[in-house]
C-alpha positions in Angstrom: -12.2 -16.4 -7.3 -14.3 -17.1 -10.4 -15.8 -13.7 -9.8 -13.1 -12.1 -12.0 -14.3 -14.1 -15.0 -17.9 -13.4 -14.3 -17.2 -9.7 -14.0 -15.3 -9.7 -17.3 -18.3 -11.4 -19.0 -20.6 -8.8 -17.5 -18.4 -6.0 -18.8 -18.5 -7.4 -22.3 -22.3 -7.8 -22.2 -22.8 -4.4 -20.8 -20.6 -2.8 -23.4 -22.5 -4.6 -26.2 -25.8 -3.4 -24.8 -24.4 0.1 -24.3 -23.4 0.3 -28.0 -26.8 -0.8 -29.1 -28.5 1.7 -26.8 -26.2 4.6 -27.8 -27.1 4.2 -31.5 -30.0 6.5 -31.3 -28.3 9.0 -29.0 -25.2 9.3 -31.2 -27.2 11.3 -33.8 -27.5 14.1 -31.3 -23.8 14.2 -30.3 -21.5 16.9 -31.8 -17.8 16.7 -31.8 -15.9 19.8 -30.5 -13.1 21.2 -32.7 -9.8 21.6 -30.8 -8.1 24.1 -33.1 -6.8 27.3 -31.5 -9.2 29.4 -33.6 -12.3 27.7 -32.0 -10.8 26.9 -28.6 -13.8 28.2 -26.6 -16.4 26.6 -28.8 -18.6 23.8 -27.3 -20.4 21.2 -29.2 -23.6 23.3 -29.0 -21.8 26.2 -30.7 -20.0 24.4 -33.5 -23.1 22.7 -35.0 -20.9 19.9 -36.4 -23.2 17.0 -36.1 -20.9 14.0 -36.8 -22.8 11.4 -34.8 -21.0 8.7 -33.0 -18.5 8.1 -35.8 -15.5 10.3 -35.3 -13.5 8.9 -38.3 -11.6 11.7 -39.9 -12.3 14.2 -37.0 -9.8 15.3 -34.4 -11.0 15.1 -30.8 -9.0 17.0 -28.2 -6.2 15.1 -26.5 -4.9 16.0 -23.1 -1.6 17.3 -24.5 -3.4 19.5 -27.0 -5.3 21.5 -24.4 -4.2 24.8 -22.9 -5.5 25.3 -19.4 -7.2 28.6 -18.9 -7.2 29.3 -22.6 -9.1 26.5 -24.3 -12.9 25.9 -23.8 -13.2 28.5 -21.0 -17.0 28.8 -21.7 -17.7 25.1 -21.6 -20.6 23.9 -19.4 -20.6 20.5 -17.8 -21.7 18.6 -14.7 -19.2 15.9 -13.8 -19.4 13.0 -11.4 -16.1 11.8 -10.1 -15.8 8.4 -8.4 -12.9 8.2 -5.9 -11.3 5.8 -3.4 -9.9 8.7 -1.3 -12.7 8.8 1.3 -10.3 10.7 3.6 -10.0 13.9 1.6 -13.2 14.0 -0.5 -14.7 16.8 1.7 -11.4 18.8 2.2 -8.6 18.8 -0.3 -10.8 17.8 -3.3 -13.2 20.6 -2.5 -10.3 23.0 -2.6 -9.3 21.6 -6.0 -12.7 22.2 -7.4 -12.7 25.8 -6.2 -9.3 26.4 -7.9 -10.3 24.7 -11.1 -13.5 26.7 -11.3 -11.5 29.9 -11.3 -10.6 28.8 -14.9 -13.8 27.0 -15.8 -16.6 28.5 -13.7 -19.3 26.6 -15.6 -17.9 23.1 -14.9 -19.6 21.6 -11.8 -17.7 18.6 -10.2 -19.2 16.3 -7.6 -17.0 13.7 -6.0 -18.5 10.4 -4.8 -16.3 8.5 -2.3 -16.6 4.7 -2.5 -15.4 2.7 0.4 -15.0 -0.8 -1.1 -13.8 0.9 -4.2 -12.3 -1.9 -6.5 -15.2 -4.3 -6.1 -18.0 -1.8 -6.2 -16.7 0.2 -9.1 -15.8 -2.9 -11.1 -19.5 -3.8 -11.0 -20.7 -0.3 -11.7 -18.6 0.0 -14.8 -20.7 -2.7 -16.4 -23.7 -0.3 -16.5 -21.9 2.5 -18.4 -23.9 5.0 -16.4 -21.5 5.5 -13.5 -20.4 9.1 -13.9 -17.7 10.8 -15.9 -14.3 10.3 -14.2 -13.2 7.5 -12.0 -10.0 5.9 -10.7 -9.7 2.8 -13.0 -9.8 -0.4 -10.9 -7.0 -2.8 -11.6 -9.6 -5.5 -12.4 -10.2 -3.9 -15.8 -8.5 -5.8 -18.6 -6.6 -3.9 -21.3 -8.7 -5.2 -24.1 -11.8 -3.8 -22.3 -10.4 -0.2 -22.1 -11.7 1.1 -25.5 -15.2 0.1 -24.6 -15.1 1.8 -21.2 -12.9 4.8 -21.4 -12.0 7.7 -23.6 -8.4 7.9 -25.0 -6.3 10.7 -23.6 -4.1 10.5 -26.7 -1.4 8.2 -28.0 1.6 7.0 -26.0 3.9 8.6 -28.5 2.0 11.9 -28.3 1.3 12.5 -24.7 4.5 10.6 -23.8 6.3 13.8 -24.7 5.0 15.3 -21.5 4.2 12.4 -19.2 5.8 9.3 -17.9 4.4 6.0 -16.5 1.7 5.6 -19.1 1.8 1.8 -19.8 -0.6 0.5 -17.2 -3.7 1.4 -19.0 -2.5 1.8 -22.6 -3.8 -0.4 -25.3 -2.9 -0.6 -29.0 -0.9 2.7 -28.7 -3.7 4.7 -27.0 -3.7 5.8 -23.4 -6.9 5.3 -21.5 -5.6 6.0 -17.9 -3.5 8.9 -16.6 -1.8 8.1 -13.3 -2.8 10.3 -10.4 0.6 9.7 -8.8 3.4 7.2 -9.0 4.5 5.2 -6.0 8.0 4.1 -5.2 7.5 0.7 -3.4 9.0 0.4 0.0 8.2 0.1 3.7 6.8 2.8 6.0 8.6 2.7 9.3 9.0 4.6 12.6 12.6 5.8 12.9 12.4 6.4 16.7 11.3 2.8 17.3 14.1 1.5 15.1 16.6 3.5 17.2 15.1 2.3 20.5 15.4 -1.3 19.3 19.0 -0.9 18.4 18.5 -1.3 14.6 21.2 1.1 13.3 21.1 0.2 9.6 18.3 -0.1 7.1 17.8 -3.8 6.3 18.8 -4.8 2.8 17.8 -8.5 2.7 14.7 -10.4 4.0 16.8 -12.0 6.7 18.1 -8.7 7.9 14.5 -7.3 7.9 13.2 -10.3 10.0 16.1 -9.9 12.4 15.3 -6.2 12.8 11.7 -7.1 13.5 12.8 -9.5 16.2 15.0 -6.8 17.8 11.9 -4.5 17.8 9.8 -7.2 19.5 12.6 -7.9 22.1 13.5 -4.4 23.0 10.3 -2.2 22.5 6.6 -2.4 23.1 5.8 -1.7 19.4 4.2 -4.2 17.0 7.1 -5.0 14.7 5.1 -5.3 11.5 1.4 -4.5 11.2 -0.3 -6.5 8.4 -3.6 -4.5 8.1 -5.0 -7.9 7.2 -8.6 -7.1 7.9 -8.8 -4.2 5.5 -8.1 -6.6 2.6 -7.0 -4.1 0.0 -3.9 -3.3 2.0 -2.6 -6.8 1.6 -2.5 -6.3 -2.2 0.5 -4.0 -1.6 2.8 -7.0 -1.4 2.3 -7.7 -5.1 3.9 -4.4 -6.0 7.4 -5.7 -4.9 7.7 -8.9 -6.9 8.9 -7.2 -10.0 11.5 -4.5 -10.1 12.1 -4.5 -6.3 12.7 -8.2 -6.2 14.5 -8.7 -9.5 15.9 -5.4 -10.7 14.5 -6.4 -14.1 12.1 -3.9 -15.9 10.9 -6.8 -18.2 10.0 -9.2 -15.4 6.3 -8.3 -15.0 5.3 -8.2 -18.7 7.8 -10.8 -20.0 9.8 -12.7 -17.4 6.8 -13.9 -15.3 4.7 -14.5 -18.4 7.2 -16.8 -20.1 9.1 -18.0 -17.0 8.9 -21.6 -15.7 7.6 -21.8 -12.2 8.1 -18.0 -11.6 7.1 -18.2 -7.9 9.6 -20.8 -6.9 12.3 -20.1 -4.3 15.4 -18.9 -6.1 17.6 -19.6 -3.1 19.2 -16.2 -3.0 16.5 -14.1 -1.3 15.4 -12.5 -4.6 12.3 -12.8 -6.8 8.6 -13.1 -5.9 9.2 -16.0 -3.4 11.5 -13.8 -1.3 8.8 -11.1 -1.1 5.9 -13.3 -0.1 8.1 -15.4 2.2 9.0 -12.2 4.1 5.4 -11.9 5.0 5.0 -15.6 5.8 8.1 -15.6 8.2 7.0 -12.4 10.0 3.6 -13.9 10.7 4.9 -17.4 11.6 7.4 -15.9 14.0 4.8 -13.8 15.8 6.3 -10.5 14.6 3.0 -9.0 13.8 -0.2 -8.0 15.7 -1.7 -10.6 18.0 -4.8 -11.1 15.8 -4.6 -10.0 12.2 -8.3 -10.5 11.7 -9.0 -7.5 14.0 -6.7 -4.9 12.4 -8.1 -1.4 11.7 -6.7 0.6 8.9 -7.7 4.1 10.1 -6.4 3.6 13.6 -3.1 2.1 12.3 -2.1 5.5 11.0 -2.1 7.1 14.5 -0.5 3.9 16.0 2.6 4.1 13.8 2.8 7.9 14.3 2.9 7.3 18.1 5.4 4.5 17.9 3.0 1.7 18.6 3.8 0.1 15.2 7.3 -0.1 13.8 6.6 -1.0 10.1 3.9 -1.3 7.5 4.4 -2.6 3.9 2.8 0.0 1.8 3.5 2.3 -1.2 5.1 5.7 -0.8 1.6 7.3 -0.9 1.1 6.1 2.7 3.9 8.2 4.2 2.1 11.5 4.3 -1.0 9.9 5.8 1.1 8.4 8.6 2.9 11.7 9.1 -0.4 13.6 9.4 -2.0 11.1 11.8 -0.4 12.5 15.0 2.1 14.7 16.6 5.3 12.9 15.4 5.6 13.4 11.7 9.4 13.5 11.8 9.4 9.9 13.2 7.9 8.5 10.0 10.4 7.3 7.4 10.3 5.3 4.2 12.8 2.5 3.3 13.3 0.4 0.2 12.0 -3.2 0.3 14.8 -5.3 1.8 16.0 -7.2 -1.2 19.4 -7.0 -2.8 20.1 -8.2 -6.3 23.8 -8.9 -7.1 24.9 -6.4 -4.5 22.4 -3.6 -5.5 19.0 -2.5 -4.3 16.1 -1.6 -6.6 12.7 -0.2 -6.1 9.7 -0.7 -8.3 8.0 2.5 -9.3 4.6 2.5 -10.9 1.3 4.3 -11.1 -1.2 4.4 -8.3 -4.9 4.6 -9.4 -5.3 6.2 -12.8 -7.9 8.7 -14.0 -10.3 7.3 -16.6 -13.0 9.2 -18.5 -16.3 7.5 -19.3 -16.6 6.7 -23.0 -20.4 7.2 -22.7 -20.2 10.8 -21.4 -21.2 13.6 -23.8 -18.6 15.3 -25.8 -18.7 18.4 -23.6 -18.4 16.3 -20.5 -15.4 14.4 -21.9 -13.7 17.7 -22.8 -14.4 19.2 -19.3 -13.1 15.9 -17.8 -10.0 16.1 -19.9 -9.4 19.7 -18.7 -9.9 18.7 -15.0 -7.6 15.7 -15.3 -5.0 17.9 -16.9 -5.3 20.4 -14.1 -5.0 17.7 -11.5 -1.9 16.3 -13.2 -0.1 19.5 -13.9 -1.4 22.2 -11.5 -2.8 20.6 -8.3 0.5 19.4 -6.9 -1.4 16.3 -5.7 1.2 13.7 -6.4 4.0 15.7 -4.7 1.9 16.6 -1.6 0.9 12.9 -1.2 4.5 11.8 -1.2 4.4 10.3 -4.7 6.3 10.9 -7.9 4.5 13.3 -10.3 4.2 12.0 -13.8 5.1 15.2 -15.6 8.5 15.0 -17.0 11.2 16.7 -15.0 9.0 17.0 -11.9 10.6 17.2 -8.5 10.6 14.1 -6.2 9.1 14.5 -2.7 11.3 14.6 0.4 9.7 11.3 1.6 11.9 9.5 -0.9 15.2 10.9 0.5 16.1 7.4 1.8 16.0 6.1 -1.8 19.1 8.0 -2.7 21.3 5.5 -4.6 18.4 3.1 -5.1 17.6 2.4 -8.8 13.9 2.9 -9.6 12.6 0.3 -11.9 9.7 1.1 -14.3 8.1 -1.9 -15.9 8.6 -2.0 -19.6 5.5 -2.6 -21.8 4.7 -6.1 -23.0 6.1 -7.2 -26.4 3.9 -6.4 -29.4 1.1 -8.9 -29.6 1.3 -9.8 -25.9 -0.3 -6.7 -24.4 -3.0 -8.7 -22.7 -1.1 -11.9 -22.0 -0.2 -11.3 -18.4 -3.8 -10.4 -17.6 -5.0 -13.6 -19.3 -2.6 -15.8 -17.4 -3.4 -13.9 -14.1 -7.1 -14.4 -14.6 -6.9 -18.0 -15.8 -4.6 -19.1 -13.0 -6.9 -17.4 -10.5 -3.9 -16.0 -8.6 -4.9 -12.4 -9.0 -1.7 -10.5 -8.8 -2.3 -6.8 -8.5 -6.1 -7.3 -8.9 -7.3 -9.0 -5.7 -6.0 -9.8 -2.3 -7.0 -13.3 -1.3 -3.8 -14.9 -2.4 -1.8 -12.7 -0.1 -4.3 -13.2 2.8 -3.8 -16.9 2.2 -0.2 -16.5 3.2 -1.1 -14.8 6.5 -3.7 -17.5 7.3 -1.3 -20.3 6.5 1.5 -18.8 8.5 -0.9 -18.3 11.5 -2.1 -21.9 11.7 0.8 -23.6 9.9 -1.7 -25.3 7.6 0.6 -24.7 4.6 4.3 -23.9 4.1 5.3 -21.1 1.8 6.6 -23.8 -0.5 3.2 -25.5 -0.5 1.6 -22.2 -1.6 4.0 -21.4 -4.4 3.8 -25.0 -5.7 0.1 -24.5 -6.1 0.6 -21.1 -7.8 3.2 -22.5 -10.1 0.9 -25.4 -11.1 -2.0 -23.0 -11.9 0.3 -20.6 -13.7 1.8 -23.4 -15.8 -1.7 -24.6 -16.7 -2.6 -21.1 -17.9 0.6 -20.9 -19.9 -0.3 -24.1 -21.6 -3.8 -23.0 -22.4 -2.6 -19.8 -24.0 0.3 -21.6 -25.8 2.9 -19.5 -24.1 6.5 -20.4 -24.9 8.1 -21.1 -21.6 11.7 -20.4 -20.9 13.8 -21.7 -18.0 
């Protein structure tokens, strides 16, 4: 797990070398004016050679651009790194064709990356990876300005878009969410009915009891872990904040300053309740026979056919499960089964965010801004994928119908001066919440062979977290 620290050092070194290498190139760069009177001018046409220093100049921001009106003659060749290997040759090609009706001289090539987070984290250290990517969660906020171009300020583009905090730093937004997930559980409604589960579980105990009924009364796998895929296990981290606490300040304040934040609260809420749900399901044999042999792609068809009852994944997964077979109407989505003081909550937060390479040419950056704006506002990608669009006032998809009456919790930003503190504690403690998967896989392994209890695991986590708090002089509250 030391790899995260090594990668962070590599990023710093690569950025330093990149700045040195770009010194000579910057003299050839020309900044494009974004005023309405020169909206179609490219850097070649303006002749404004301002070098790499943009002080006093206004670079286009995503909110200042008018699709189909601004920069319609711009020429660029963009490479786009994506984790969506399933639609790179279909839906994304349709997007390119539609976008090129407005910007015919912008060529876009998608590169699908299978082991996305790990591979792209390493590639970012080179600076020469392409023009647009989905920003890996391994990137620290303090690293953003050296890697990506700002889309604009939170205050400015926040007039049009929500959910901008994940990759914002010092008031600038470096990542635009592709979609927003409400965090819950994908389930097969027909299997629940056949098992005699008539009400959606609202607590971990009720959920485990429902899984037991499914095992006793059907042939379906009650809960499929997708352990072997690795990245799928990281989904469990998404529930420990708003879904488990109802508190929008928990992830950037409560867990940062809390004493032993992973400990059992005794009321089936908080991070322990989330992770213990996984532990109990595995320990009671309510999952597949051998988690090490799971297969992500085939699991989609299995839940569609009723061979799997539940999978703990974000709302983005619903449409994939619906489209994997002949029974789309059997696929439903329920809130994670935790109730806080009689009320249920669901964390809502960005999926992968678009980032634009800070080392791309000015024309490439502007073309990339235009394409990200088109994807965000015109493609309908978020809605079609069962996610929440980030544009203000956008319609929610029908997949979230079961969330009626559930309060969606959006994490508040960290207090001023503590923007990077969660990341620092997370890295120092080597737990890796929302950035890697081995801590969740550890739960499955421990539950399988009973080598550790859930209390053993969280005691270890709390000790590591406390040590990190001490190192960074964090004031700890009870």
